[in-house]
PLY file of the C-alpha trace (Angstrom):
ply
format ascii 1.0
element vertex 273
property float x
property float y
property float z
element edge 272
property int vertex1
property int vertex2
end_header
137.20 -62.88 30.35
138.37 -65.28 33.09
141.32 -64.14 35.65
143.93 -65.93 33.65
143.11 -64.67 30.23
142.97 -61.33 28.10
144.35 -58.22 30.48
147.23 -59.35 32.71
147.04 -56.50 34.66
143.42 -56.17 35.89
142.20 -52.87 36.64
140.18 -53.70 39.68
143.75 -54.42 41.48
144.91 -51.76 44.24
148.03 -51.45 41.87
146.38 -50.76 39.14
145.67 -46.37 40.00
149.40 -46.54 41.37
150.94 -47.62 37.32
148.08 -45.10 35.72
149.56 -42.30 37.76
153.27 -43.34 37.24
151.89 -44.19 33.23
150.08 -40.73 32.91
154.09 -39.10 34.73
155.80 -40.82 32.07
153.78 -40.04 28.77
150.99 -37.55 29.31
153.82 -35.07 28.14
154.59 -36.78 24.98
150.50 -37.28 23.94
149.74 -34.01 24.39
152.54 -33.12 22.64
150.87 -35.59 19.44
147.71 -33.93 20.54
149.23 -29.97 19.75
150.25 -31.55 16.53
146.90 -32.75 15.53
145.37 -29.75 15.71
143.09 -29.93 18.51
141.09 -27.11 18.86
137.71 -25.98 20.74
134.54 -27.83 19.34
136.44 -31.21 18.74
134.94 -35.03 19.44
137.15 -36.86 20.90
137.18 -40.91 21.71
139.71 -41.75 24.30
140.02 -45.28 23.82
140.87 -47.71 26.90
141.55 -44.82 28.89
142.37 -46.48 31.82
143.15 -43.28 34.54
141.47 -40.03 33.95
144.76 -37.70 32.98
143.90 -37.72 29.24
140.20 -37.73 29.01
140.61 -34.56 31.61
142.80 -32.79 29.25
140.89 -33.29 26.30
138.61 -31.83 28.19
139.89 -28.47 29.16
141.23 -28.07 25.23
137.78 -28.88 23.74
136.15 -26.84 25.91
131.99 -26.90 26.83
131.51 -27.01 22.59
133.38 -29.77 22.56
132.94 -33.67 24.09
134.94 -36.61 25.06
134.32 -39.87 25.60
136.33 -42.24 27.82
136.28 -45.88 27.24
136.93 -48.98 29.02
136.30 -52.63 29.49
136.64 -51.67 33.50
135.84 -48.25 33.83
137.02 -48.00 38.14
139.84 -45.40 37.19
138.58 -43.77 34.28
135.28 -43.30 36.42
136.81 -39.62 37.71
137.24 -38.30 34.80
133.58 -38.10 34.08
132.54 -34.58 34.91
130.82 -31.93 32.34
132.04 -32.92 28.82
133.50 -36.20 29.48
131.08 -39.31 29.44
132.60 -42.30 30.31
131.68 -45.90 28.81
132.58 -49.73 29.29
133.29 -50.34 26.01
135.33 -53.66 24.39
136.98 -51.97 21.18
138.32 -55.46 20.06
134.72 -56.63 20.09
131.82 -53.80 20.89
130.83 -51.70 17.62
131.72 -48.36 17.71
130.39 -45.64 19.69
128.06 -43.16 17.77
130.25 -40.46 16.52
131.83 -39.66 14.32
134.88 -37.91 15.90
137.62 -35.44 15.12
139.93 -37.65 17.24
140.43 -41.13 18.19
143.43 -41.90 20.28
144.26 -45.05 22.51
147.77 -45.23 24.46
149.15 -48.41 25.21
145.69 -49.97 24.37
146.27 -52.30 21.31
149.21 -54.75 22.50
146.90 -55.89 24.79
144.03 -56.27 22.93
143.82 -59.87 20.60
141.09 -58.54 18.35
143.55 -55.80 17.79
143.15 -55.53 13.82
138.97 -55.69 15.10
139.94 -52.63 17.44
141.85 -50.73 14.49
139.32 -50.44 12.27
136.54 -49.88 14.70
138.53 -46.66 15.25
139.28 -45.95 11.85
135.35 -46.24 11.08
134.59 -43.82 14.13
136.56 -41.35 12.39
135.08 -38.88 10.11
136.35 -37.76 7.22
139.45 -35.44 7.94
139.44 -36.86 11.37
142.53 -37.97 13.08
143.77 -41.05 14.69
146.88 -41.18 16.93
147.60 -44.87 18.31
150.45 -44.90 21.10
151.33 -48.56 21.80
155.07 -50.25 23.40
157.33 -52.53 21.20
159.29 -54.23 24.01
161.23 -56.58 21.64
163.00 -53.45 20.18
164.39 -52.69 23.00
163.51 -55.91 25.75
166.19 -54.40 28.98
164.52 -53.12 31.95
168.10 -52.22 32.97
169.89 -51.31 29.38
173.00 -50.62 31.83
173.05 -54.22 33.08
176.52 -54.08 35.27
175.86 -56.30 38.05
173.62 -58.83 39.65
170.77 -56.62 40.55
170.43 -55.53 36.62
170.86 -58.75 35.73
168.15 -59.75 38.02
165.77 -56.96 37.07
165.74 -58.19 33.29
165.52 -61.89 34.00
162.39 -60.63 35.92
161.34 -58.49 33.43
161.52 -61.65 30.46
159.49 -63.63 32.69
157.06 -60.87 33.33
156.58 -60.06 28.65
156.23 -64.17 29.21
152.90 -63.75 30.73
152.17 -61.21 28.26
152.74 -63.27 25.34
150.66 -66.14 27.19
147.82 -64.40 27.39
148.05 -63.02 23.56
150.21 -59.28 23.82
152.17 -58.97 20.42
155.11 -57.72 21.86
156.51 -56.07 18.59
153.15 -54.24 17.91
154.26 -50.54 17.95
156.91 -50.64 14.82
153.94 -52.28 12.57
151.94 -49.09 13.53
152.64 -46.64 10.28
151.92 -49.51 7.73
148.99 -50.70 9.70
147.24 -47.33 9.73
148.31 -46.65 5.98
146.83 -49.81 5.54
143.43 -49.08 7.20
143.11 -46.08 4.59
145.00 -43.45 6.48
146.45 -40.76 4.87
149.49 -38.26 5.70
150.99 -40.88 8.17
153.68 -40.05 10.43
155.31 -41.82 13.50
157.86 -41.27 16.22
158.91 -43.54 19.28
159.69 -42.29 22.98
161.04 -43.94 26.27
162.36 -42.83 29.48
165.73 -44.44 30.19
165.41 -43.16 34.19
163.14 -41.40 35.88
161.58 -41.79 39.82
158.37 -42.98 38.21
159.77 -45.78 35.92
160.55 -47.00 39.66
157.43 -46.28 40.36
155.58 -48.09 37.69
157.84 -51.47 38.17
156.90 -51.84 41.79
153.22 -51.34 41.41
154.38 -53.80 37.99
156.30 -56.77 40.27
153.34 -56.85 43.02
150.43 -57.22 40.72
151.98 -59.85 38.93
154.06 -61.34 41.47
151.59 -64.31 42.09
151.49 -65.49 38.78
155.61 -64.79 38.24
155.62 -67.39 41.23
153.08 -69.92 39.64
154.68 -70.30 36.38
157.98 -70.59 37.81
159.35 -67.71 36.09
160.79 -66.15 39.90
160.80 -66.79 43.37
159.70 -64.95 45.71
162.97 -64.63 47.18
164.38 -63.03 43.32
160.87 -60.56 43.62
161.21 -59.55 47.26
164.65 -58.97 46.11
164.19 -57.03 43.21
161.32 -55.11 44.95
164.47 -53.98 47.64
166.70 -52.47 45.00
164.03 -50.92 42.85
162.66 -48.94 46.53
166.33 -47.78 47.30
166.77 -46.59 43.58
169.97 -48.52 43.25
168.61 -49.50 39.65
168.02 -46.94 36.49
165.04 -48.66 34.85
164.13 -47.65 31.38
160.47 -48.17 29.72
159.49 -50.01 26.80
159.89 -47.64 23.47
156.22 -46.28 22.88
155.49 -45.48 19.10
153.58 -43.09 17.94
151.59 -43.27 15.04
149.10 -41.12 13.44
147.37 -40.27 10.07
144.15 -38.51 8.83
141.29 -39.79 7.25
140.62 -38.59 3.66
137.46 -36.26 2.77
135.32 -37.10 0.13
136.97 -34.19 -2.32
140.35 -36.15 -1.81
142.00 -33.48 0.86
143.01 -34.53 4.25
142.16 -31.52 6.13
139.79 -31.03 9.06
136.24 -29.01 7.73
0 1
1 2
2 3
3 4
4 5
5 6
6 7
7 8
8 9
9 10
10 11
11 12
12 13
13 14
14 15
15 16
16 17
17 18
18 19
19 20
20 21
21 22
22 23
23 24
24 25
25 26
26 27
27 28
28 29
29 30
30 31
31 32
32 33
33 34
34 35
35 36
36 37
37 38
38 39
39 40
40 41
41 42
42 43
43 44
44 45
45 46
46 47
47 48
48 49
49 50
50 51
51 52
52 53
53 54
54 55
55 56
56 57
57 58
58 59
59 60
60 61
61 62
62 63
63 64
64 65
65 66
66 67
67 68
68 69
69 70
70 71
71 72
72 73
73 74
74 75
75 76
76 77
77 78
78 79
79 80
80 81
81 82
82 83
83 84
84 85
85 86
86 87
87 88
88 89
89 90
90 91
91 92
92 93
93 94
94 95
95 96
96 97
97 98
98 99
99 100
100 101
101 102
102 103
103 104
104 105
105 106
106 107
107 108
108 109
109 110
110 111
111 112
112 113
113 114
114 115
115 116
116 117
117 118
118 119
119 120
120 121
121 122
122 123
123 124
124 125
125 126
126 127
127 128
128 129
129 130
130 131
131 132
132 133
133 134
134 135
135 136
136 137
137 138
138 139
139 140
140 141
141 142
142 143
143 144
144 145
145 146
146 147
147 148
148 149
149 150
150 151
151 152
152 153
153 154
154 155
155 156
156 157
157 158
158 159
159 160
160 161
161 162
162 163
163 164
164 165
165 166
166 167
167 168
168 169
169 170
170 171
171 172
172 173
173 174
174 175
175 176
176 177
177 178
178 179
179 180
180 181
181 182
182 183
183 184
184 185
185 186
186 187
187 188
188 189
189 190
190 191
191 192
192 193
193 194
194 195
195 196
196 197
197 198
198 199
199 200
200 201
201 202
202 203
203 204
204 205
205 206
206 207
207 208
208 209
209 210
210 211
211 212
212 213
213 214
214 215
215 216
216 217
217 218
218 219
219 220
220 221
221 222
222 223
223 224
224 225
225 226
226 227
227 228
228 229
229 230
230 231
231 232
232 233
233 234
234 235
235 236
236 237
237 238
238 239
239 240
240 241
241 242
242 243
243 244
244 245
245 246
246 247
247 248
248 249
249 250
250 251
251 252
252 253
253 254
254 255
255 256
256 257
257 258
258 259
259 260
260 261
261 262
262 263
263 264
264 265
265 266
266 267
267 268
268 269
269 270
270 271
271 272
């Protein structure tokens, strides 16, 4: 993909590592809770789709043990590669365009991935296809349209500026094919994909130090594109970054909707065997 196509937040940029660390601090606990609900156990074979950073793959490796397998894939494995240890295989893979890797898998997981993938329907089919009967698919994606403000308490000029910049950032995402209301559709899409026992919930932090770190890294990563598109000025961005770093803003994230379901077995049951 060219510089102005596809994923806006390029993994090759220096800020990507900071963003992955912040996302881990914000969302790992929720993701791991869903893994526990799925019943993850020793010996499971897991595919971590669009892994980005190494934290989820490393947690899965510890849980499945030496008898299990963890495959971590991404279109750019610059940061995922640090997870490549005994029991974790790292592979460059485009989930929207490439055939699914050899499986089948007991667990397939993608977090904050499909909202950015223009071929998201094909990607979802690929993940379902890779499951073994009784296997679990867990997809977690943002739904910025449900809660569009980075400062829900818009009580002053700095908060209003932050929300304007966030609107500009989301416009850049839309221009690159991101679906900003994708998260809410996940339960229906999993059912339509043939999964059973589908459930979903949502989680989003309203303020935390990790939210500040994530926002500063994100704005720095896209500032040139914001300015070039006429969506913000350098002065606005500098003022916003100063307010973030001074801790004057209560910054929220978009709601992350987690949806999960099981691939039915041939005998009509849904449990792992």
